[in-house]
C-alpha positions as CSV (number, residue, x, y, z in Angstrom):
1,M,0.0,0.2,-0.3
2,S,1.6,4.0,-0.5
3,L,1.9,6.3,1.7
4,S,-1.1,8.5,0.2
5,G,-3.4,5.1,1.0
6,S,-2.3,4.3,4.6
7,K,-3.5,8.6,4.8
8,G,-6.2,8.3,3.5
9,L,-6.8,5.0,5.5
10,L,-5.8,6.7,8.6
11,T,-7.5,10.2,7.4
12,M,-11.7,7.8,7.4
13,A,-10.6,5.4,10.0
14,T,-10.0,9.2,12.2
15,R,-13.2,11.1,10.6
16,Q,-15.2,7.4,11.4
17,L,-14.0,8.0,14.7
18,Q,-14.4,11.5,15.7
19,S,-18.3,10.6,14.0
20,R,-19.1,7.6,16.2
21,W,-17.9,9.6,19.3
22,G,-19.8,12.7,18.6
23,E,-22.8,9.8,18.5
24,T,-22.3,8.6,21.7
25,R,-21.6,11.6,23.2
26,F,-25.1,12.7,23.1
27,S,-25.6,10.0,25.7
28,W,-22.6,10.1,27.5
29,R,-22.5,13.4,28.8
30,D,-21.1,13.0,32.7
31,R,-17.8,13.8,33.8
32,K,-16.0,10.3,33.0
33,A,-16.8,10.6,29.4
34,Q,-15.1,14.6,29.8
35,E,-12.1,12.4,31.4
36,F,-12.4,9.7,28.1
37,D,-12.1,12.1,25.9
38,D,-9.4,14.4,28.1
39,L,-7.4,11.6,28.1
40,Y,-7.4,9.2,25.4
41,L,-9.4,10.6,22.2
42,S,-7.7,14.4,22.5
43,E,-4.2,12.5,23.1
44,L,-5.2,10.1,20.4
45,M,-6.2,13.0,17.7
46,N,-3.2,15.0,18.4
47,S,-1.1,11.4,17.7
48,V,-3.2,10.7,14.7
49,N,-1.9,14.2,13.7
50,S,1.3,13.8,14.0
51,A,1.5,10.9,11.5
52,L,-0.1,12.4,9.0
53,R,1.8,15.4,8.5
54,V,5.3,12.6,9.3
55,I,3.4,10.4,6.4
56,D,3.1,14.0,3.6
57,E,7.1,14.7,5.0
58,L,7.3,10.8,4.0
59,D,5.8,10.8,1.0
60,Q,7.7,13.9,-0.4
61,L,11.1,12.8,0.7
62,L,10.1,9.3,-1.5
63,E,9.2,11.9,-4.1
64,K,12.9,12.9,-4.2
65,V,14.9,10.3,-3.7
66,H,12.7,8.6,-7.0
67,A,13.6,11.7,-8.7
68,D,17.0,11.8,-8.0
69,C,17.1,7.8,-9.0
70,D,16.2,9.3,-12.7
């Protein structure tokens, strides 16, 4: 699988998770829900955003390496 394919899958899965979490928050509104969001989901989203930036950087690097080899 290519980097762009992996990035697309990660982006799609993240959007789906955010959507499902939004649905869950309609019925789960207590302190524990906020704690779960703060402790796990916020950190996960930060990590995913970092990973997506790294994927973009790797993709650019691989394009340069490929162009240099031609």
